[in-house]
N, C-alpha and C positions, 0 to 999 in steps of 0.2 A: 408427352414425354419430355419435350423441351422445357415446359414449365417446371416439371419436377426437378430437372437439372438446375434451373435457375433458382428455384426455392432452396435446394440444398446448397447451392453456391452462396446464396444470401445468408443462410444459417452459418455456414463455415466462415464467411466474411465477418459476421457478427461475433463469433467466437474469437476470431483472430483480433478484431478490434478491441474486444474486452481484455484479451491477454496483453495486448500492447498498452492499453490504458492502465492495467494493474502494474505493469513493469515501469511505465513512466511515473506513475504515482509513487511507486517504491523508490525509484531513484531520487525523486524530488524529496521524499521523506528522509532518506539517508542524508542527503546533502543539507537539508534544513536543520535536522537535529545535530549533525556534526558541527555545523557552523555556530549554532547556539552554544554547544558545549565548549567549543574552542574559545569563543568570545568570553564565556564565563571564567574559564581557567586563566586567561591572560589578563583579567582585570587586576588592578593594583591591590596589594594586600589589604590596605585600609578599606577598600570597597567590600572585600570578602568578610571583614570583621562586622560590617554593617548589614550584610545581606543574610537572608533566611535560607538555609540550604534546602528545606522542604519546598519552599516556593520555587527555587531554581529547578529542583527535581520535577516538580509539577509542570513548570514551563517546558522543560525538555521532553518529558515523556508524554504527559497528557495533552498539553496544548498543541504540540506538534501533531499528535493523533487527531485532535479535533479539527485542525486546519486541513490535514490530509483527507480524513473521512468526511468532513463536513463541507469542504470547499473544493479542493483540488479534484478529488475523484468524481464527485457529482457533476462538476463542470465538464470534465473530459467525457464522462459517460453521457451527459446531455448532448454534447456535440456528436458523439458516435450514434446515439439513438436517433437524433434528427436526420442524420445522413441515411441510416438504415430505413427509417420510416418513410422518407421521401422515395427511396427506391422501391419499397414494397407498395406504396400507394400507386406509383406510376405503373408498376407491373400489374396490379389488380385491375386497373382501368383498361389495360390492354387485353388481359386474359379474362375469360368468363368466371363467374362466381363459383360454379361447381368445382372446377379444378382448384380454385383458391381454397375451398373448404378441405379438399383432400390434402393439399399442401400444408394447411394449418394443422391437420391431424398428424401428419408425418412430423412436422416441426415439434409439436408438443411431445410426441413419442420420443423423438431424438433427445430433447431436453430432459425428459424423464430418465432416459437411459444414462445420460451424462451425469445426472444427479446421483444415480445409484453407483455409477462407476467411480465417482470422485469422493464418495462419502468417507472412506477410510483415510484418504489423503487429507481431508478437512480435519478429521479427528487428530491425525498425527501432527498437522501444522498447528492446531490449537495447543497441543502440549509443548511444541517448540516455542510458540509465542509466550506461553506462561513462563517457561524456563528462562528465555532470553530477556523478557521484561524484567525479571528479578536481577539478572546479571547487569543489565543497563542501569537500573536504579542503584545497585550495589557499587558499580564503578563510579557513578556520579557522586554518591555519598562519600566514597573513599577519597575520590579526587578533591572534592570540596571540603571534606572534613579534615583532611591532612594538607590543606593548601599551603601552610607554612613550610612543611617539609618538601612539598612538591615544588615550590618556588626556590627554596634553598638548594635542592638537589637537581634542579632543572629537569623535572620528570614530566614536562608538558606532553611531549610526543609519546611517551610511554603510555600515559593515561588516555590520550586521544586515540592511540592505536587500539587499546583494549576496548574502549568505548565503541569505536568504529566497527570492530569485529562483531561485538555483541549486537549492536544496533543493526548491522547489515543482516545478520541471521534472523533477527526479529522481523525486520521489514520484508525480507525475502519470504519468510513463512507467511506473513500477512498478505503479500502479493500473490502467493500461490493459491 
C-alpha cells in the first residue's frame, strides 16, 4: 500500500514537473520573441529598407519556435526525466518487482485516462494556436511593412503591445 502511494506521488510529481516545464518554456518563448520584435522595430530606417520582411517574420515566428521546441523544452524535460528516473530506480531496488509491475500498470492506466481527458483541450488549443499564429505574423508584417509611418508617428509601443498580446495567447495555448 505504501508503494502504491509513492508510485502515485511520483506520477503526480512528474505531471507537476511537466506543467512547470511547459510554463517556463512558455515564458522564455514570449520573452525571446518580444525582444526580437522590439529589436527589429527599433532598428534605423535605413536598415529596414535593406532587410527582407519575410526573413524577419521567419526569425521571430519559426526560429523562436525551433529554439523553444528544439532546445529549451527538451533540455528542461531531460533534467526533469533524469530526476524522476533516478527516484524510480532507487524505489525499484528497495521494493520487490511484483509490486513494481502493478504500479507500472496503474501508471499506464492513469496516463491513458489523462490522454482521454485532455483530448478536447488539445484540439481547442490547436485552433487557438492557428488563429494566434496568423495574428502574430499579421502584426509583424504590418509593423515592418509600415515602418516609415510607425517611426514617424512613434507607434513602437502600440505595435509591441499588439504583438505581445497575440504572442502571449499563442505561446500560452502551446504551453497548455
